[in-house]
C-alpha positions, 0 to 999 in steps of 0.5 A: 649723767646728772650732777647728782650722780656719783661717778668713778674713774675707770681705774676705781671701777677695775679696782672695785671688781678686783676687790669682789673676786678671788683668784685673779686681778685685772689690770687697770688699763683694761677698763680704760680700753673698755671706755675707749672702745665703748664697752661701758657707758661713760662720759668724759672718762667717768662712769656712773656708780650704777653703771659700774655696778651693773657691769661688774655683775655682768662681768663676774657672771659672763667670766664665771669668776669666784666672788670673795 
């Protein structure tokens, strides 16, 4: 991660996901578990905005979630 890249906390990433879908609300702890288990690329518990957006799109598609 370069210093210019916008970074998000796992809390913000899951909130962004929940804002994009209907019918389900994922708990914020889920993303901390994903980071801890290496399921999303992070550095010092921070995720680049680009990586977060890619992960959210894959998660929505994989889980067949309905977008707002």
